[in-house]
Each structure stands twice: as C-alpha cells, then as structure tokens.
LUMTI-215071 format. One record per residue (C-alpha): residue number from 1; residue in three letters; z, x, y. Coordinates in pm, whole numbers, plus 50000, padded with zeros to 5 digits. Each point is the difference from the previous one (the first is absolute). Example, Ala and Ser with C-alpha at 12.3 -4.5 7.8 and 13.67 -1.06 7.14 Angstrom:
<atoms>
[atom 1,'ALA',[50780,51230,49550]]
[atom 2,'SER',[49934,50137,50344]]
</atoms>
This chain:
<atoms>
[atom 1,'MET',[38371,93486,68663]]
[atom 2,'VAL',[49664,50174,50007]]
[atom 3,'SER',[49954,50372,50052]]
[atom 4,'VAL',[49688,50109,50191]]
[atom 5,'ALA',[49875,50356,50022]]
[atom 6,'ASN',[49795,50081,50310]]
[atom 7,'THR',[49802,50314,50073]]
[atom 8,'TYR',[49862,50059,50348]]
[atom 9,'GLU',[49754,50274,50097]]
[atom 10,'SER',[50224,50138,50276]]
[atom 11,'GLN',[50341,49936,49866]]
[atom 12,'SER',[50214,50065,49688]]
[atom 13,'PRO',[49995,49749,49728]]
[atom 14,'GLN',[50255,49718,50033]]
[atom 15,'LYS',[50163,49746,49760]]
[atom 16,'GLN',[50091,49658,50129]]
[atom 17,'PHE',[50217,49735,49842]]
[atom 18,'LEU',[49895,49651,50079]]
[atom 19,'PHE',[50211,49685,49942]]
[atom 20,'ALA',[49781,49743,49817]]
[atom 21,'GLY',[49718,50249,50051]]
[atom 22,'LEU',[49973,49918,50374]]
[atom 23,'ILE',[50303,50103,50212]]
[atom 24,'GLU',[50077,50364,50024]]
[atom 25,'VAL',[50367,50079,49942]]
[atom 26,'PHE',[49981,50379,49933]]
[atom 27,'ARG',[49750,50279,50070]]
[atom 28,'ASP',[50029,50363,49878]]
[atom 29,'SER',[49773,50298,50081]]
[atom 30,'ASP',[50021,50369,50080]]
[atom 31,'THR',[50039,49905,50365]]
[atom 32,'GLY',[50309,49786,49943]]
[atom 33,'ARG',[50159,49689,49851]]
[atom 34,'VAL',[50040,49658,50163]]
[atom 35,'ALA',[50191,49696,49875]]
[atom 36,'MET',[49938,49657,50159]]
[atom 37,'ILE',[50317,49783,49963]]
[atom 38,'PRO',[49936,49632,50061]]
[atom 39,'PHE',[50277,49771,50145]]
[atom 40,'SER',[49874,49705,49787]]
[atom 41,'ASP',[49925,49920,49643]]
[atom 42,'LEU',[49627,50091,49940]]
[atom 43,'ARG',[49989,49781,49694]]
[atom 44,'THR',[49999,49686,50209]]
[atom 45,'LEU',[49653,50092,50138]]
[atom 46,'PHE',[49827,49970,49662]]
[atom 47,'PRO',[49781,49843,49876]]
[atom 48,'LEU',[49776,50040,50302]]
[atom 49,'LYS',[49789,49705,50116]]
[atom 50,'THR',[49717,49973,50231]]
[atom 51,'GLY',[50121,49924,50358]]
[atom 52,'ALA',[50355,50137,49935]]
[atom 53,'LYS',[50139,50217,50274]]
[atom 54,'SER',[50328,50202,49962]]
[atom 55,'THR',[50182,50256,50217]]
[atom 56,'ILE',[50226,50263,49840]]
[atom 57,'GLU',[50244,50206,50199]]
[atom 58,'PHE',[50082,50341,49850]]
[atom 59,'VAL',[50129,50346,50084]]
[atom 60,'GLU',[49820,50315,49907]]
[atom 61,'LEU',[50201,50289,49858]]
[atom 62,'SER',[49910,50362,49969]]
[atom 63,'PRO',[50214,50291,49896]]
[atom 64,'GLY',[50147,50168,50312]]
[atom 65,'LYS',[49870,49739,50244]]
[atom 66,'GLN',[50211,49734,50167]]
[atom 67,'PRO',[49817,49662,50016]]
[atom 68,'LYS',[49926,49908,50362]]
[atom 69,'SER',[49956,49628,49954]]
[atom 70,'THR',[49899,49740,49758]]
[atom 71,'LYS',[49638,49926,49931]]
[atom 72,'THR',[49815,49686,49894]]
[atom 73,'LEU',[49717,49925,49748]]
[atom 74,'THR',[49807,49680,50047]]
[atom 75,'LEU',[49803,49879,49695]]
[atom 76,'ASP',[49725,49746,50078]]
[atom 77,'VAL',[49804,49878,49696]]
[atom 78,'LYS',[49654,49933,50143]]
[atom 79,'GLY',[49811,49870,49698]]
[atom 80,'LYS',[49843,50067,49659]]
[atom 81,'GLU',[49722,50251,49926]]
[atom 82,'THR',[49836,50174,49706]]
[atom 83,'PHE',[50031,50382,49996]]
[atom 84,'SER',[49824,50247,49771]]
[atom 85,'LEU',[50173,50311,49867]]
[atom 86,'GLY',[49786,50205,49773]]
[atom 87,'ASP',[49826,49755,49769]]
[atom 88,'CYS',[50258,49733,50028]]
[atom 89,'LYS',[50034,49714,50250]]
[atom 90,'TYR',[50332,49858,50103]]
[atom 91,'ASN',[50113,49688,50188]]
[atom 92,'VAL',[50211,50133,50288]]
[atom 93,'LEU',[50183,49865,50297]]
[atom 94,'ALA',[49929,50155,50341]]
[atom 95,'VAL',[50350,50075,50134]]
[atom 96,'LYS',[50010,50131,50362]]
[atom 97,'GLU',[50305,50250,50030]]
[atom 98,'THR',[50112,50079,50348]]
[atom 99,'PHE',[50281,50253,50061]]
[atom 100,'LYS',[50186,49996,50332]]
[atom 101,'ASN',[50263,50224,50138]]
[atom 102,'GLY',[50329,49889,50163]]
[atom 103,'ALA',[49821,49953,50332]]
[atom 104,'GLY',[49748,49761,49842]]
[atom 105,'GLU',[49710,50247,50021]]
[atom 106,'THR',[49749,49998,49703]]
[atom 107,'ILE',[50030,50337,49826]]
[atom 108,'ASP',[49766,49911,49706]]
[atom 109,'ALA',[49787,49710,49877]]
[atom 110,'PHE',[49764,49953,49713]]
[atom 111,'THR',[49900,49731,49752]]
[atom 112,'ALA',[50110,50043,49649]]
[atom 113,'LEU',[49777,49861,49725]]
[atom 114,'TYR',[50263,49878,49758]]
[atom 115,'ALA',[49935,49883,49650]]
[atom 116,'PRO',[50280,49754,49903]]
[atom 117,'ASP',[49910,50020,49636]]
[atom 118,'LEU',[50062,50372,49993]]
[atom 119,'GLN',[50275,49990,50258]]
[atom 120,'ALA',[49830,50296,50179]]
[atom 121,'ALA',[49807,50067,50317]]
[atom 122,'LEU',[49666,50140,49888]]
[atom 123,'ALA',[49882,50122,50341]]
[atom 124,'ARG',[50072,50006,50372]]
[atom 125,'ARG',[49755,49902,50263]]
[atom 126,'TYR',[50045,50169,50343]]
[atom 127,'ASP',[49849,49926,50343]]
[atom 128,'GLU',[49899,49657,49875]]
[atom 129,'GLY',[49709,49829,50200]]
[atom 130,'THR',[49906,50326,50172]]
[atom 131,'SER',[49717,50246,49953]]
[atom 132,'ALA',[50266,50240,49868]]
[atom 133,'GLN',[50106,49757,49711]]
[atom 134,'ALA',[50083,50199,49685]]
[atom 135,'VAL',[50123,49891,49655]]
[atom 136,'ASN',[50216,50252,49807]]
[atom 137,'GLY',[50027,49901,49636]]
[atom 138,'TYR',[50264,50143,49759]]
[atom 139,'GLU',[49886,50197,49695]]
[atom 140,'THR',[50336,50009,49809]]
[atom 141,'ILE',[50237,49713,49989]]
[atom 142,'LYS',[50287,50012,49749]]
[atom 143,'PRO',[50283,49733,49951]]
[atom 144,'LEU',[50337,50154,49954]]
[atom 145,'ALA',[50195,49922,49680]]
[atom 146,'GLU',[50237,49720,50046]]
</atoms>
C-alpha cells in the first residue's frame, strides 16, 4: 500500500491509499471518505507488463450513501517511458486508467506514470493527445509500514 497526499488549489487536502502504488482503494478528505472495494484479487494484476489489459469491477462505498451500482476500472499498459521528478529520472510504464459507471459511461480517464521499481505512480497525465494535455506529478510519496 502507498499513501499519497494531494493538495489542490480549490479543494481541501486529501489522502489516498493506492494498492501497489497504482489502484486507489481509499480516499479521505474534509469533503468525505470513499472506499473502493474490488470484487477480484488485485495481486493477480502485478507485475505489470507492456500490452497487458485488465478490467476490475468494484463498488464505491461512502458513509451515509448507498452504492447505486458497480463500477469498472480498466488498466491498459501502453508502454515504457522515462519520467523526471525533481533531479531524478525514472523508468515508468504508461498505464491508461479508465473508470466507467454501471451504465458503461466513462466517468474518469487518465494515464498513470507508474514506476514498477518504486511500486508507485509518480504522476498522472490528463487529456492525453489534446491541446489541454497536462501532467500532474506527486511531491510526496510514502510507502506504508508492512
């Protein structure tokens, strides 16, 4: 598990817990808590390899809210890249993450730049291939004690 602290200009800080540093399983912030409970064993997805594609069905749970339906996350490992974070360069896998609701509509999509050696996503690339493309890198990534 990897804990990631995010701070956004317009929102309260949030903390995410990512399985293998890639798949969000819990999020906590001043605006609420959300747990993503997968219906399959996430350990079987790793180690990731270029060309691998997996779909995970999960339910999203929040205090006081009844889940409406299951959701899906598709992971598509597009290829290898080099990513710079500060003065360091890392070999990463570009992993397209697509979230869909129970009706099959895409609710979120981005490319995670995942460093297998660190077992952590170092950044997310949004609006890939468009003029609005943006890369958001993490500043603080801390592995949890085992």
